Backbone as ProteinMPNN parsed JSONL, in Angstrom:
{"seq_chain_A": "MKKIMNEQLIYEILSVVEEIPVGKVATYGQIARLTGRDKNARLVGKVLSQAEFYGKYPCHRVVNHAGRLAPGWMEQRFLLLEEGVSFKDENHVDMKGNKWDC", "coords_chain_A": {"N_chain_A": [[44.481, 30.373, -54.434], [42.07, 27.813, -54.268], [42.138, 24.534, -53.108], [40.973, 21.698, -54.708], [38.96, 18.821, -53.892], [39.758, 15.802, -55.008], [39.724, 12.515, -56.458], [42.402, 11.524, -56.312], [43.6, 13.006, -54.002], [41.749, 11.949, -52.284], [42.394, 9.27, -52.158], [45.031, 9.483, -51.383], [44.768, 10.327, -48.732], [43.356, 8.296, -47.479], [44.987, 6.261, -47.866], [47.093, 6.75, -46.078], [45.62, 6.511, -43.758], [45.015, 3.788, -43.894], [47.415, 2.684, -43.035], [47.741, 3.125, -40.274], [48.42, 1.293, -37.243], [46.82, -1.556, -35.875], [45.162, -1.211, -32.707], [46.277, 1.461, -32.326], [45.7, 4.825, -32.451], [45.278, 7.648, -34.666], [45.38, 11.187, -35.324], [43.184, 13.604, -36.923], [44.564, 15.791, -37.728], [47.124, 14.864, -37.788], [47.104, 13.018, -39.803], [46.605, 14.948, -41.815], [49.066, 16.401, -41.855], [50.868, 14.282, -42.516], [50.035, 13.92, -45.101], [50.998, 16.248, -46.296], [49.409, 18.538, -46.016], [49.129, 20.386, -43.775], [47.368, 22.245, -42.477], [44.784, 21.13, -42.978], [43.026, 19.558, -41.408], [40.134, 19.304, -41.199], [39.6, 18.759, -43.77], [40.503, 16.181, -44.12], [38.614, 15.005, -42.098], [36.297, 15.158, -43.637], [36.82, 13.691, -45.895], [37.083, 11.195, -44.859], [34.496, 10.767, -43.871], [33.3, 10.096, -46.028], [34.505, 7.844, -46.899], [33.559, 5.019, -47.181], [32.563, 4.831, -49.759], [34.855, 4.234, -51.114], [36.237, 1.858, -50.546], [37.148, -0.322, -48.074], [38.316, 1.008, -45.056], [40.183, 1.537, -42.053], [38.802, 3.664, -40.707], [37.874, 4.183, -38.296], [39.973, 4.459, -36.491], [40.751, 7.063, -36.415], [40.813, 9.939, -34.521], [39.879, 13.188, -32.956], [42.202, 15.866, -31.941], [42.309, 15.713, -29.261], [41.538, 13.223, -28.65], [38.808, 12.685, -28.882], [36.039, 10.73, -29.842], [34.249, 10.424, -33.01], [31.497, 12.315, -33.514], [28.315, 10.929, -33.08], [28.814, 8.401, -34.182], [28.452, 5.542, -33.001], [29.361, 2.929, -33.164], [32.438, 3.123, -33.331], [33.731, 3.351, -30.904], [33.285, 0.831, -29.961], [34.732, -0.739, -31.917], [37.261, 0.253, -31.339], [37.847, -0.613, -28.749], [37.501, -3.388, -29.015], [40.123, -3.761, -30.468], [41.951, -3.278, -28.475], [42.452, -0.726, -27.626], [42.666, 1.747, -25.307], [40.656, 3.816, -23.081], [40.041, 7.196, -21.65], [37.617, 8.269, -20.805], [34.266, 7.81, -21.421], [34.051, 8.972, -24.225], [36.666, 9.531, -24.96], [39.591, 8.799, -26.264], [42.614, 7.403, -24.67], [45.213, 9.225, -25.269], [47.899, 9.302, -24.672], [48.81, 6.415, -24.381], [48.077, 5.244, -26.791], [48.218, 6.692, -29.106], [49.343, 6.789, -32.498], [52.745, 6.558, -33.256], [54.108, 8.112, -35.71]], "CA_chain_A": [[43.505, 29.259, -55.069], [41.427, 26.757, -53.318], [42.426, 23.181, -53.719], [39.707, 20.76, -55.132], [39.049, 17.52, -53.543], [39.552, 14.808, -56.088], [40.099, 11.195, -56.144], [43.91, 11.344, -55.881], [43.642, 13.36, -52.746], [41.027, 11.087, -51.281], [43.092, 8.009, -51.911], [46.159, 9.604, -50.638], [44.494, 10.442, -47.192], [42.892, 6.854, -47.224], [46.451, 5.341, -47.936], [47.709, 6.971, -44.807], [44.641, 5.88, -42.668], [45.363, 2.312, -44.017], [48.681, 2.323, -42.395], [47.593, 3.265, -38.921], [48.348, 0.0, -36.948], [45.838, -2.051, -34.937], [45.47, -0.77, -31.459], [46.742, 2.758, -32.17], [44.833, 5.928, -33.215], [45.947, 8.963, -35.168], [44.403, 12.42, -35.419], [42.955, 14.35, -38.391], [45.751, 16.741, -37.858], [48.478, 13.924, -37.962], [46.817, 12.641, -41.162], [46.765, 16.006, -42.824], [50.442, 16.67, -41.974], [51.426, 13.276, -43.255], [49.572, 14.053, -46.665], [51.634, 17.477, -46.807], [48.344, 19.57, -45.818], [49.197, 20.575, -42.462], [46.218, 22.986, -42.104], [43.559, 20.772, -43.409], [42.401, 18.534, -40.565], [38.762, 19.097, -41.555], [39.462, 17.995, -45.138], [40.561, 14.777, -43.579], [37.334, 14.357, -41.551], [35.415, 15.25, -44.723], [37.312, 12.59, -46.723], [36.776, 9.929, -43.816], [33.054, 10.695, -43.712], [32.732, 9.484, -47.285], [35.529, 6.685, -47.107], [32.757, 3.961, -47.463], [32.277, 4.835, -51.058], [36.024, 4.238, -51.915], [36.584, 0.736, -49.972], [37.187, -0.485, -46.565], [39.614, 1.528, -44.553], [40.094, 1.69, -40.677], [38.637, 5.179, -40.322], [37.545, 4.226, -36.734], [41.404, 4.634, -35.749], [41.092, 8.43, -36.481], [40.154, 10.876, -33.496], [40.542, 14.411, -32.856], [43.457, 15.972, -31.18], [42.081, 15.549, -27.744], [41.152, 11.688, -28.538], [37.4, 12.464, -28.913], [35.439, 10.107, -30.938], [33.444, 11.186, -34.032], [30.119, 12.462, -32.777], [27.156, 10.31, -33.881], [29.213, 7.195, -34.685], [28.39, 4.992, -31.902], [30.325, 1.745, -33.448], [33.831, 3.47, -33.356], [34.129, 2.885, -29.529], [33.298, -0.629, -29.879], [35.799, -1.118, -32.854], [38.628, 0.464, -30.843], [38.005, -1.399, -27.636], [37.892, -4.793, -29.81], [41.622, -3.824, -30.898], [42.726, -3.052, -27.256], [42.51, 0.758, -27.362], [42.135, 2.151, -23.648], [40.139, 5.218, -23.048], [40.157, 8.05, -20.58], [36.228, 8.236, -20.356], [33.212, 7.264, -22.554], [34.157, 9.474, -25.5], [37.999, 9.926, -25.264], [40.913, 7.823, -26.198], [43.833, 7.908, -23.836], [46.175, 9.428, -26.277], [49.294, 8.899, -24.206], [49.046, 5.11, -24.59], [47.471, 4.787, -27.825], [48.533, 7.546, -30.227], [50.303, 6.248, -33.522], [53.916, 7.338, -33.381], [54.698, 7.893, -36.975]], "C_chain_A": [[43.18, 28.007, -54.287], [41.679, 25.358, -54.102], [41.145, 22.463, -53.891], [39.864, 19.269, -54.691], [38.701, 16.605, -54.599], [40.096, 13.474, -55.693], [41.422, 10.873, -55.793], [43.995, 11.714, -54.544], [42.972, 12.495, -51.767], [41.899, 9.803, -50.998], [44.447, 8.165, -51.2], [45.927, 9.694, -49.05], [44.006, 9.041, -46.845], [44.191, 5.941, -47.055], [46.996, 5.353, -46.646], [46.915, 6.281, -43.703], [44.856, 4.465, -42.667], [46.605, 1.757, -43.262], [48.754, 2.493, -40.809], [47.447, 1.688, -38.313], [47.247, -0.301, -35.879], [46.306, -1.624, -33.528], [46.097, 0.56, -31.268], [45.596, 3.557, -32.94], [45.732, 7.042, -33.653], [44.971, 10.069, -35.245], [44.246, 13.018, -36.704], [43.963, 15.081, -38.584], [47.068, 15.96, -38.325], [48.229, 13.599, -39.363], [47.028, 13.814, -42.179], [48.095, 16.47, -42.798], [51.136, 15.584, -42.733], [51.052, 13.346, -44.877], [50.198, 15.427, -47.217], [50.355, 18.752, -46.587], [48.112, 20.042, -44.338], [48.146, 21.359, -41.886], [44.873, 22.53, -42.333], [42.935, 19.515, -42.782], [40.89, 18.276, -40.923], [38.683, 18.555, -42.939], [39.443, 16.584, -44.792], [39.243, 14.233, -43.135], [36.249, 14.429, -42.67], [35.587, 13.873, -45.493], [36.647, 11.289, -46.097], [35.278, 9.678, -43.687], [32.621, 10.075, -45.002], [33.5, 8.294, -47.765], [34.639, 5.43, -47.476], [32.521, 3.83, -48.91], [33.587, 4.479, -51.853], [36.686, 2.745, -51.469], [36.479, 0.684, -48.725], [38.495, 0.114, -45.925], [39.272, 1.598, -43.079], [39.78, 3.127, -40.226], [38.207, 5.219, -38.73], [38.677, 4.558, -35.854], [41.577, 6.068, -35.888], [40.165, 9.249, -35.476], [40.594, 12.259, -33.639], [41.701, 14.695, -31.97], [43.269, 15.703, -29.676], [41.754, 13.887, -27.539], [39.622, 11.545, -28.434], [36.926, 11.703, -30.004], [34.653, 10.869, -31.817], [32.135, 11.24, -33.43], [29.17, 11.695, -33.657], [27.579, 8.924, -34.35], [29.586, 6.25, -33.4], [29.346, 3.477, -31.999], [31.718, 1.942, -33.265], [34.407, 3.211, -31.846], [34.393, 1.452, -29.352], [34.529, -1.369, -30.804], [37.009, -0.931, -32.219], [38.781, -0.435, -29.531], [38.391, -2.848, -28.102], [39.62, -4.753, -30.05], [42.496, -3.288, -29.581], [43.075, -1.607, -26.988], [41.95, 1.067, -25.926], [41.449, 3.726, -23.986], [40.262, 6.033, -21.768], [38.765, 8.199, -19.799], [35.412, 7.723, -21.658], [33.762, 7.655, -23.954], [35.742, 9.919, -25.915], [38.983, 8.759, -25.087], [41.909, 8.3, -25.35], [44.998, 7.935, -24.81], [47.628, 9.084, -25.91], [49.627, 7.378, -24.591], [48.757, 4.358, -25.929], [47.578, 5.458, -29.195], [49.624, 6.891, -31.15], [51.56, 7.07, -33.472], [54.526, 7.152, -34.702], [55.611, 9.067, -37.225]], "O_chain_A": [[44.037, 27.306, -53.748], [41.496, 25.12, -55.296], [40.241, 22.726, -53.098], [40.804, 18.586, -55.096], [37.568, 16.557, -55.078], [40.833, 13.335, -54.717], [41.616, 9.963, -54.986], [44.444, 10.862, -53.777], [43.425, 12.28, -50.643], [42.094, 9.356, -49.868], [44.962, 7.254, -50.551], [46.724, 9.233, -48.233], [44.36, 8.657, -45.73], [44.318, 5.054, -46.211], [47.348, 4.328, -46.063], [47.458, 5.579, -42.85], [44.897, 3.868, -41.591], [46.748, 0.575, -42.946], [49.703, 2.054, -40.16], [46.58, 0.928, -38.743], [46.828, 0.571, -35.117], [47.483, -1.637, -33.168], [46.465, 0.858, -30.132], [44.812, 3.11, -33.777], [46.785, 7.317, -33.078], [43.766, 9.817, -35.227], [45.145, 12.938, -37.54], [44.389, 15.087, -39.739], [47.893, 16.42, -39.114], [49.118, 13.886, -40.166], [47.577, 13.616, -43.264], [48.409, 17.043, -43.841], [51.97, 15.916, -43.575], [51.773, 12.844, -45.739], [49.999, 15.761, -48.384], [50.552, 19.862, -47.081], [46.995, 20.053, -43.821], [47.966, 21.162, -40.684], [43.895, 23.215, -42.033], [42.428, 18.606, -43.439], [40.456, 17.125, -40.935], [37.688, 17.899, -43.248], [38.507, 15.85, -45.11], [38.761, 13.213, -43.628], [35.281, 13.679, -42.537], [34.657, 13.087, -45.678], [35.873, 10.529, -46.68], [34.837, 8.557, -43.432], [31.522, 9.521, -45.012], [33.247, 7.765, -48.848], [35.239, 4.709, -48.273], [32.27, 2.699, -49.325], [33.537, 4.409, -53.081], [37.712, 2.448, -52.08], [35.794, 1.515, -48.128], [39.609, -0.283, -46.268], [38.078, 1.718, -42.807], [40.507, 3.691, -39.408], [38.242, 6.261, -38.075], [38.511, 4.887, -34.68], [42.662, 6.452, -35.453], [38.939, 9.234, -35.587], [41.561, 12.542, -34.345], [42.156, 13.785, -31.277], [44.263, 15.48, -28.985], [41.728, 13.372, -26.421], [39.125, 10.51, -27.991], [37.362, 11.969, -31.124], [34.334, 11.998, -31.446], [31.682, 10.249, -32.859], [29.232, 11.813, -34.881], [26.716, 8.254, -34.918], [30.701, 6.19, -32.883], [29.932, 3.02, -31.018], [32.345, 0.913, -33.016], [35.582, 2.862, -31.727], [35.363, 0.937, -28.796], [35.133, -2.376, -30.436], [37.889, -1.774, -32.397], [39.877, -0.954, -29.319], [39.392, -3.427, -27.68], [40.288, -5.752, -29.781], [43.659, -2.915, -29.737], [43.947, -1.329, -26.165], [40.873, 0.627, -25.524], [41.718, 4.507, -24.899], [40.626, 5.404, -20.774], [38.661, 8.247, -18.574], [35.926, 7.317, -22.701], [33.928, 6.774, -24.797], [36.013, 10.518, -26.956], [39.142, 8.013, -24.12], [42.11, 9.51, -25.252], [45.645, 6.938, -25.131], [48.431, 8.647, -26.734], [50.721, 7.154, -25.108], [49.077, 3.194, -26.168], [47.146, 4.951, -30.23], [50.683, 6.492, -30.664], [51.442, 8.283, -33.646], [55.328, 6.243, -34.916], [56.259, 9.133, -38.27]]}, "name": "protein", "num_of_chains": 1, "seq": "MKKIMNEQLIYEILSVVEEIPVGKVATYGQIARLTGRDKNARLVGKVLSQAEFYGKYPCHRVVNHAGRLAPGWMEQRFLLLEEGVSFKDENHVDMKGNKWDC"}
């Protein structure tokens, strides 16, 4: 049976995102695991793409497993740099030094 994305699920995901400390990043997969949905990293991405409708959350602190920034979101890099996050290159966060250890 397919799980339906509802507001409870959305707020559950966003509450985990809210806990990511300043200067750290988490992956979509990490957020999925922390919400008990190990195989639903894409669902996390979908929720984050609509987060602005639910309040202000630090979605810029979420990257893919390799540290790649969200495609097409130019502001994400700037926001992370402001928080002291280091990068390997233009589009990839240095995951060794900046990944949230939760």
